[in-house]
C-alpha positions, 0 to 999 in steps of 0.5 A: 500500500503506497501513500496510505494515510491513516486517521483515528476518529473518535468522540474523545477530545484532543486531550484524550487522544494525546493521553491515548497516544502516550499510553498505548503503542498506536503508531504514527497516525493522526487522531481526529475528534468527531465533535458533533458525531457526524462521522460516526452517525453517517457511517453507522458507528453511533446508534443514538437510539441505543446510546452506543458507539461501536469500533470499526473502520472506513477505508477509501481509495481516493482514486477509484472512490471504492470504500469499505466500512466495518462496524463493530470490528476490532482493527487491532486484532484484525490488522492483516485482514484490514490491510488486505482489504485496503490493498483490494480497494 
């Protein structure tokens, strides 16, 4: 995978993201805060009726616009599968 950019997006504050980066080995990717829950709602990571937030990922190939969305998915436990999916995009 060439020129891949990885972003972590969550409802946590920027300060909480710094704490996560300092506590866990999460690699060198940028954390973004979903202040208004727009990203989570759009891609199905947040269920307002149930009051739940799920883990998962969204992968996009900017050249082809192909996309994959996995909700309720532990990326860290399945990183090789995620990377394979990214190659297939």
